[in-house]
C-alpha positions as CSV (number, residue, x, y, z in Angstrom):
1,M,124.1,129.7,34.7
2,V,123.1,133.3,35.6
3,S,120.6,133.6,38.4
4,V,118.3,136.3,39.6
5,A,118.1,137.7,43.1
6,A,116.2,140.5,44.7
7,E,117.7,143.9,44.9
8,P,119.6,144.0,48.2
9,D,118.2,146.0,51.1
10,P,120.2,149.2,51.3
11,R,120.1,149.1,55.2
12,R,121.3,145.5,55.5
13,W,124.7,146.3,56.9
14,K,123.2,148.5,59.7
15,A,120.8,145.7,60.4
16,L,123.7,143.3,60.7
17,V,125.1,145.2,63.6
18,F,121.9,144.9,65.7
19,I,121.2,141.3,64.7
20,C,124.7,140.3,65.8
21,L,124.2,142.2,69.0
22,A,121.2,140.1,69.8
23,E,123.1,136.9,68.9
24,L,125.9,138.1,71.2
25,M,123.4,138.6,74.1
26,V,121.9,135.1,73.6
27,V,125.2,133.3,73.4
28,L,127.0,135.0,76.2
29,D,124.1,134.5,78.5
30,G,124.9,130.8,78.5
31,T,128.2,131.6,80.2
32,I,128.1,135.0,81.8
33,V,126.2,133.7,84.8
34,N,128.7,130.9,85.4
35,I,131.4,133.0,87.1
36,A,128.7,134.8,89.1
37,L,127.1,131.6,90.5
38,P,129.2,131.5,93.8
39,S,128.1,135.1,94.6
40,A,124.5,134.4,93.7
41,Q,124.5,131.3,95.8
42,Q,125.8,133.1,98.8
43,D,123.2,135.9,98.4
44,L,120.2,133.7,97.8
45,H,121.3,130.8,100.0
46,F,120.6,128.0,97.5
47,S,122.2,124.6,97.8
48,D,125.0,123.1,95.6
49,A,122.5,120.7,94.1
50,D,120.3,123.6,93.0
51,R,123.2,125.6,91.7
52,Q,123.3,123.8,88.3
53,W,119.7,124.7,87.7
54,V,120.5,128.4,87.2
55,V,122.3,127.3,84.1
56,T,120.2,124.2,83.2
57,A,116.8,126.0,83.3
58,Y,118.0,128.4,80.6
59,A,119.5,125.6,78.5
60,L,116.4,123.4,78.7
61,A,113.9,126.1,77.7
62,F,116.3,127.4,75.0
63,G,117.2,124.0,73.4
64,G,113.7,122.5,73.8
65,L,111.8,125.4,72.1
66,L,114.2,126.4,69.3
67,L,112.4,124.5,66.5
68,F,109.1,125.9,67.7
69,G,110.5,129.4,67.8
70,G,112.0,129.0,64.4
71,R,108.7,127.9,62.8
72,V,106.8,130.8,64.6
73,A,109.3,133.2,63.0
74,D,108.6,131.6,59.6
75,L,104.8,131.8,59.9
76,W,104.8,135.2,61.5
77,N,106.7,138.3,60.6
78,R,110.4,137.7,61.4
79,R,111.0,141.3,62.5
80,H,108.0,141.1,64.9
81,A,109.2,137.8,66.2
82,F,112.7,139.3,66.8
83,L,111.2,142.3,68.7
84,L,109.0,140.1,70.9
85,G,111.9,137.8,71.7
86,A,114.1,140.8,72.6
87,V,111.5,142.5,74.8
88,G,110.6,139.2,76.5
89,F,114.3,138.4,77.1
90,A,114.8,141.8,78.6
91,A,111.8,141.5,80.9
92,A,112.9,138.0,82.1
93,S,116.4,139.4,82.7
94,A,115.0,142.2,84.8
95,V,113.1,139.7,87.0
96,G,116.2,137.5,87.4
97,G,118.3,140.5,88.3
98,A,115.8,141.5,91.0
99,A,115.3,137.9,92.3
100,V,114.8,137.6,96.1
101,N,114.8,133.8,96.2
102,T,115.9,130.7,94.3
103,A,112.6,130.0,92.6
104,M,112.4,133.6,91.2
105,L,115.9,133.3,89.8
106,M,115.4,129.9,88.2
107,G,112.0,130.8,86.8
108,S,113.3,133.9,85.2
109,R,116.2,131.9,83.6
110,A,113.7,129.5,82.1
111,V,111.6,132.3,80.7
112,Q,114.8,133.9,79.3
113,G,115.5,130.6,77.5
114,A,112.0,130.5,76.0
115,F,112.3,134.0,74.6
116,A,115.9,133.3,73.4
117,A,114.4,130.4,71.4
118,L,112.3,132.9,69.5
119,L,114.9,135.6,69.2
120,A,117.9,133.5,68.0
121,P,116.2,131.9,64.9
122,A,114.4,135.1,64.0
123,A,117.8,137.0,64.0
124,L,119.6,134.4,61.8
125,S,116.6,134.1,59.4
126,L,116.5,137.9,59.0
127,L,120.1,137.8,58.1
128,S,119.5,135.0,55.6
129,V,116.7,136.8,53.7
130,M,118.4,140.3,53.8
131,F,121.7,139.2,52.4
132,T,121.1,137.7,49.0
133,R,124.4,138.3,47.2
134,A,126.8,135.4,47.8
135,D,129.9,137.6,48.4
136,E,128.0,139.7,51.0
137,R,126.5,136.7,52.6
138,A,130.0,135.3,53.2
139,K,131.0,138.5,55.0
140,A,127.7,138.7,57.0
141,F,127.9,135.1,58.0
142,G,131.6,135.4,58.9
143,V,130.7,138.2,61.3
144,Y,127.8,136.2,62.7
145,G,129.9,133.1,63.1
146,A,132.6,135.0,64.9
147,I,130.0,136.4,67.3
148,A,128.4,133.0,67.9
149,G,131.8,131.4,68.6
150,A,133.3,134.1,70.6
151,G,130.2,135.1,72.6
152,A,130.6,132.4,75.2
153,A,134.2,133.4,75.9
154,I,133.2,137.1,76.0
155,G,130.5,136.0,78.6
156,L,133.2,134.6,80.9
157,L,135.2,137.9,80.7
158,L,132.1,140.1,81.2
159,G,130.8,137.9,84.0
160,G,134.1,138.3,85.8
161,V,134.1,142.1,85.4
162,L,130.5,142.6,86.5
163,T,130.8,140.2,89.5
164,E,134.0,141.7,90.7
165,Y,133.2,145.4,90.3
166,L,129.4,145.5,90.7
167,T,127.2,142.5,91.8
168,W,126.2,139.2,90.3
169,R,122.8,140.8,89.5
170,W,124.3,142.8,86.7
171,T,125.2,139.7,84.8
172,L,121.4,139.6,84.1
173,L,120.5,143.3,84.2
174,I,123.0,144.1,81.5
175,N,120.7,142.2,79.0
176,I,118.2,145.0,79.3
177,A,120.6,147.4,77.6
178,F,121.6,144.8,74.9
179,S,117.9,144.0,74.2
180,A,116.9,147.7,74.0
181,V,119.6,148.6,71.5
182,A,119.0,145.5,69.4
183,A,115.3,145.9,69.3
184,L,115.3,149.6,68.4
185,G,117.9,149.0,65.7
186,V,116.0,146.1,64.1
187,R,112.7,148.0,64.4
188,Y,114.0,150.9,62.3
189,V,116.6,149.4,59.9
190,A,115.6,145.8,59.3
191,D,113.2,145.1,56.4
192,E,111.9,141.6,55.8
193,R,111.3,141.1,52.1
194,G,109.4,138.0,51.3
195,P,106.0,136.5,50.5
196,G,103.1,136.6,52.8
197,R,102.6,133.6,55.1
198,R,99.0,134.0,56.1
199,G,96.8,130.9,56.0
200,R,99.6,128.5,57.0
201,R,99.1,126.4,60.1
202,L,101.5,125.7,62.9
203,D,102.3,122.0,63.3
204,L,101.3,121.8,67.0
205,P,101.7,118.0,67.5
206,G,105.1,118.3,65.9
207,A,106.0,121.2,68.2
208,V,105.0,119.2,71.3
209,L,107.0,116.1,70.2
210,A,110.0,118.1,69.2
211,T,110.0,120.2,72.3
212,G,109.5,117.2,74.6
213,G,112.2,115.2,72.8
214,L,114.7,118.0,72.9
215,V,114.0,118.8,76.6
216,C,114.5,115.1,77.4
217,L,117.7,115.0,75.5
218,V,119.2,118.1,77.0
219,Y,118.0,117.2,80.5
220,G,119.2,113.6,80.1
221,L,122.7,114.8,79.0
222,T,122.7,117.2,82.0
223,R,121.8,114.4,84.4
224,A,124.4,112.1,82.8
225,E,127.0,114.7,83.9
226,S,125.9,114.6,87.5
227,D,124.4,111.0,88.0
228,G,126.3,109.0,85.4
229,W,125.3,107.5,82.0
230,A,124.0,104.3,83.6
231,A,121.7,105.9,86.1
232,P,118.0,105.0,85.7
233,V,116.9,108.6,85.4
234,T,119.6,109.3,82.7
235,L,118.6,106.2,80.7
236,S,114.9,107.0,81.0
237,L,115.3,110.5,79.8
238,L,117.5,109.6,76.9
239,G,115.2,106.7,76.0
240,G,112.2,109.0,76.1
241,A,114.1,111.5,73.9
242,V,114.7,108.7,71.3
243,V,111.1,107.7,71.3
244,L,109.7,111.2,71.1
245,L,112.0,112.3,68.3
246,A,111.4,109.1,66.4
247,V,107.6,109.7,66.5
248,F,108.3,113.3,65.5
249,V,110.3,112.2,62.4
250,V,107.4,109.8,61.3
251,L,104.9,112.6,61.8
252,E,106.9,115.2,59.9
253,A,107.1,112.9,56.9
254,R,103.3,112.8,56.7
255,V,101.9,116.2,57.7
256,P,101.4,118.8,54.8
257,E,103.0,121.7,56.7
258,P,105.7,120.1,59.0
259,L,107.4,121.9,61.8
260,L,110.7,120.6,60.4
261,P,110.6,119.7,56.8
262,L,112.8,116.6,56.6
263,R,114.5,117.9,53.4
264,M,116.2,120.4,55.7
265,V,118.3,117.7,57.4
266,L,118.4,115.0,54.7
267,D,120.4,117.3,52.3
268,R,124.0,116.0,52.7
269,N,125.5,119.5,52.8
270,R,123.0,121.0,55.2
271,G,123.0,117.9,57.4
272,G,126.8,117.9,57.4
273,A,126.8,121.6,58.4
274,Y,124.6,120.9,61.4
275,L,126.9,118.1,62.5
276,C,129.9,120.3,62.2
277,L,128.3,123.1,64.2
278,A,127.4,120.7,67.0
279,V,130.9,119.3,67.1
280,V,132.4,122.8,67.2
281,F,130.5,123.4,70.4
282,V,131.3,120.0,71.8
283,G,135.0,121.0,71.9
284,M,134.4,124.6,72.8
285,F,132.2,124.1,75.9
286,G,134.2,121.1,77.1
287,L,137.2,123.5,77.0
288,F,135.4,126.2,79.0
289,L,134.4,123.7,81.7
290,F,137.9,122.3,82.3
291,L,140.0,125.5,81.8
292,T,137.7,127.5,84.1
293,F,138.5,125.1,87.0
294,Y,142.1,124.7,86.0
295,L,142.9,128.4,85.8
296,Q,141.2,129.2,89.1
297,R,142.0,126.2,91.2
298,D,145.5,125.2,89.9
299,L,146.9,128.4,88.6
300,G,145.2,130.6,91.2
301,F,143.5,133.1,88.8
302,S,140.7,135.4,90.1
303,P,137.3,135.3,88.4
304,L,138.2,138.5,86.5
305,V,141.7,137.3,85.4
306,C,140.2,133.9,84.5
307,G,137.7,135.6,82.2
308,A,140.4,137.7,80.6
309,A,142.5,134.6,80.1
310,F,140.0,133.3,77.5
311,L,140.6,136.3,75.2
312,P,143.1,134.4,73.0
313,L,140.3,132.0,72.2
314,T,138.1,134.9,71.2
315,V,140.7,136.5,69.1
316,G,141.4,133.2,67.3
317,I,137.8,132.6,66.6
318,M,137.3,136.1,65.2
319,I,140.4,135.9,62.9
320,G,139.3,132.4,61.7
321,A,135.7,133.5,61.0
322,T,136.1,137.0,59.6
323,L,139.5,137.0,58.0
324,I,140.2,133.4,56.9
325,G,136.7,131.9,56.5
326,T,135.1,135.0,54.9
327,R,137.9,135.5,52.4
328,L,138.3,131.9,51.4
329,A,134.7,130.8,51.3
330,P,133.9,132.5,47.9
331,L,137.1,131.0,46.4
332,V,137.4,127.4,47.5
333,P,134.9,124.6,48.2
334,A,133.5,124.3,51.8
335,R,134.9,120.8,52.2
336,P,138.6,121.5,52.5
337,L,138.0,124.7,54.5
338,I,135.9,122.9,57.1
339,T,138.3,119.9,57.3
340,A,141.3,122.1,57.7
341,G,139.6,124.1,60.4
342,F,138.8,121.0,62.4
343,L,142.3,119.7,62.1
344,V,143.8,123.0,63.2
345,G,141.3,123.1,66.1
346,A,142.3,119.5,67.1
347,S,146.0,120.5,67.1
348,G,145.1,123.4,69.5
349,L,143.5,120.9,71.9
350,V,146.6,118.7,71.7
351,V,148.6,121.6,72.9
352,L,146.1,122.2,75.7
353,A,146.3,118.6,76.7
354,Q,149.9,119.2,77.9
355,I,148.7,121.1,81.0
356,T,150.1,120.2,84.4
357,P,149.3,121.3,88.0
358,T,152.3,123.7,88.0
359,G,152.1,124.5,84.3
360,S,152.4,127.8,82.5
361,Y,149.6,129.8,81.0
362,T,151.8,131.6,78.5
363,T,153.5,128.5,77.0
364,V,150.7,126.0,77.0
365,V,147.2,127.5,77.6
366,L,147.5,130.7,75.6
367,P,148.9,129.2,72.3
368,G,146.6,126.2,72.6
369,M,143.5,128.4,73.0
370,F,144.5,130.7,70.1
371,V,145.2,127.8,67.7
372,M,141.9,126.1,68.7
373,G,140.0,129.3,68.2
374,L,141.6,129.9,64.8
375,G,140.6,126.4,63.6
376,L,137.0,126.4,64.9
377,G,136.4,130.0,63.8
378,T,137.4,128.9,60.3
379,V,134.8,126.1,60.5
380,L,132.0,128.4,61.7
381,M,131.6,130.7,58.7
382,P,131.2,128.0,56.0
383,A,129.2,125.8,58.3
384,V,126.6,128.5,59.2
385,G,126.5,129.5,55.5
386,L,125.9,125.9,54.3
387,A,123.2,125.4,56.9
388,T,121.1,128.3,55.5
389,H,122.2,128.0,51.9
390,A,119.5,127.8,49.2
391,V,116.7,127.8,51.8
392,T,113.5,129.3,50.6
393,P,112.3,132.3,52.7
394,R,109.4,130.3,54.1
395,D,111.9,127.8,55.7
396,A,114.6,130.4,56.7
397,G,113.4,130.4,60.4
398,V,113.5,126.7,60.9
399,A,116.8,126.4,59.1
400,S,118.2,129.1,61.4
401,A,116.6,127.3,64.5
402,M,118.4,124.1,63.5
403,V,121.8,126.0,63.6
404,T,121.2,127.0,67.2
405,T,119.7,123.6,68.1
406,A,122.9,121.9,66.8
407,Q,124.9,124.3,68.9
408,Q,122.9,123.7,72.1
409,I,123.1,119.9,71.6
410,G,126.8,120.2,71.1
411,C,127.1,122.2,74.3
412,A,125.1,119.6,76.3
413,V,127.0,116.6,74.7
414,G,130.3,118.3,75.2
415,T,129.7,119.1,78.8
416,A,128.3,115.7,79.8
417,L,130.5,113.5,77.7
418,L,133.9,115.2,78.4
419,N,133.1,115.7,82.0
420,T,132.4,111.9,82.3
421,V,135.7,111.2,80.6
422,A,137.6,113.5,82.9
423,A,136.0,112.1,86.0
424,T,136.7,108.5,85.0
425,A,140.3,109.3,84.1
426,T,140.8,111.1,87.4
427,A,139.5,108.2,89.4
428,A,141.7,105.8,87.5
429,H,144.8,107.9,88.1
430,L,144.1,108.1,91.8
431,R,143.8,104.3,91.9
432,E,147.1,103.8,90.1
433,H,148.9,106.6,91.9
434,P,147.5,106.8,95.5
435,P,148.9,109.3,97.9
436,L,151.7,107.9,100.0
437,D,150.6,109.8,103.2
438,P,148.0,112.4,104.2
439,A,150.6,115.2,103.5
440,T,150.7,114.3,99.8
441,A,147.0,113.7,99.4
442,L,146.2,117.2,98.1
443,T,149.0,117.1,95.6
444,A,148.0,113.7,94.4
445,T,144.4,114.8,94.0
446,A,145.4,117.9,92.0
447,R,147.7,115.8,89.7
448,A,144.9,113.3,89.1
449,T,142.3,116.0,88.4
450,V,144.5,117.8,85.9
451,H,145.3,114.4,84.3
452,G,141.5,114.0,83.9
453,Y,141.3,117.4,82.2
454,S,144.1,116.4,79.9
455,T,142.5,113.1,79.0
456,A,139.2,114.9,78.1
457,M,141.1,117.3,75.9
458,W,142.7,114.4,74.0
459,C,139.3,112.9,73.6
460,A,137.9,116.2,72.3
461,A,140.9,116.5,69.9
462,G,140.1,113.1,68.5
463,I,136.4,114.0,68.0
464,L,137.3,117.1,66.1
465,A,139.8,115.2,63.9
466,V,137.3,112.4,63.1
467,V,134.5,114.8,62.3
468,G,136.9,116.8,60.1
469,V,137.6,113.7,58.1
470,A,133.9,112.8,58.0
471,A,133.1,116.3,56.7
472,A,135.5,115.7,53.8
473,A,133.4,112.7,52.8
474,L,130.0,114.1,53.6
475,I,130.1,117.7,52.3
476,D,130.4,118.2,48.5
477,H,129.3,121.8,48.0
478,R,131.5,124.0,45.9
479,P,131.3,127.5,44.4
480,R,129.0,127.4,41.5
481,T,126.2,129.3,39.7
482,T,122.7,128.4,40.6
483,A,119.3,129.6,39.7
484,V,117.4,131.4,42.4
485,R,113.9,130.3,43.0
486,S,110.9,131.9,41.4
487,A,108.9,134.8,42.9
488,D,106.3,132.3,44.1
489,E,108.9,130.8,46.5
490,G,111.0,133.8,47.4
491,G,109.6,136.7,45.4
492,D,108.7,140.0,46.9
493,G,107.8,142.2,44.0
494,H,111.1,144.0,44.0
495,R,113.3,144.6,40.9
496,R,115.5,141.6,39.9
497,T,119.1,141.7,38.9
498,P,121.4,139.0,37.7
499,V,123.7,137.6,40.4
500,R,126.4,134.9,40.2
501,E,126.8,132.8,43.3
502,A,130.4,132.8,44.6
503,G,130.5,130.5,47.5
504,P,128.9,128.2,50.0
505,S,127.0,130.8,51.8
């Protein structure tokens, strides 16, 4: 069947540059501060217990407010939401960079996360409504997927450079430049074409329940990492998350204008895409956690060299997303592409699991990271495309918010789950192979720690393989022709031209 679509915006490719710049800023901010934490701690004199909150404050606000931010972008003008998010993010970054005490730094990180929760879904929903031709959407989402996947690794490299050659404060202050360029670019080249949204109400009870549930979930997973899964505070937070999110689902099925229309996640292809995106980041952030410690503590890399050591992962993700995923998505169904990507990523983790305290970066870590990046980059493009496929303009923001929500949950689960696996394996190895005397205690501890890392990587490889097989059963989308919805759902008064859909974007 031949379908109709709006005439593409002639400035869409320029807009893509600035939208991806904003996405890069949001993603890398989750890791760029990590390498700078020791310097910031020494400067501001906060404790080891408070150190994690520099990262957690951002993650809590970001993950908890994403659905709310996505719906605000739907009900308001997406470009205006993008601009407000960018300006607010820059202002919070400036405050954090000028912080004179711990409270000022952590508060600014929370505000950063809140504005990121508005900026990220607005950026992706702009992309979704501006690229209407399937072949062009495949390219645009391929670039976006590469940035989303590689941004965290780029953050480690950039954080090392800024910390080593300037000060830790520049890991925050650099966001001012990113925000300014992205906001000015979108202000002048992005054009949101879609129906008016006046008169629609924001589902405030749903927003409160979703935000509370997601904050409890992310915070509970964070506490599981430090306190253990059986700790009362962990169980209380995770139990509270289940209750709040269950009430949220019941409410969303009844209200006329829900914050998250349940059709968004009950669709097998879109729901499968969200699952795949979460699992990609489970493996990726678990990898960051262990390899950062392994490279610096066991192989003796400096922060700068450690950041640069993640470049093979970045290169692999970019090749997988922009060269493999983008070219194959219009030609083959999403199912085999996603399944193959997960299996390749799992094989990369199997290689990485061969690390030893005296191992080699060039023969184990480098090829393992590249293969893993190649596989996960291949998953990212079709998964992001499926997550926003056939979404009406009025739901583009919330569909985009769910993409980032899945990624944030994946990051939290990956960090908490895999760190628990590693700690358990390390303790078990020490019990089975105790040091013979004090002189060998350090060597025994290092061997046990690396064994824990290796065990966690085997676990992550198994998760990727299982989800790859599950994706083959769950996702059934294939290239086909479809009818685009009427002007009343996505019309904008512009000239219509026949377009044939070519892929799962």
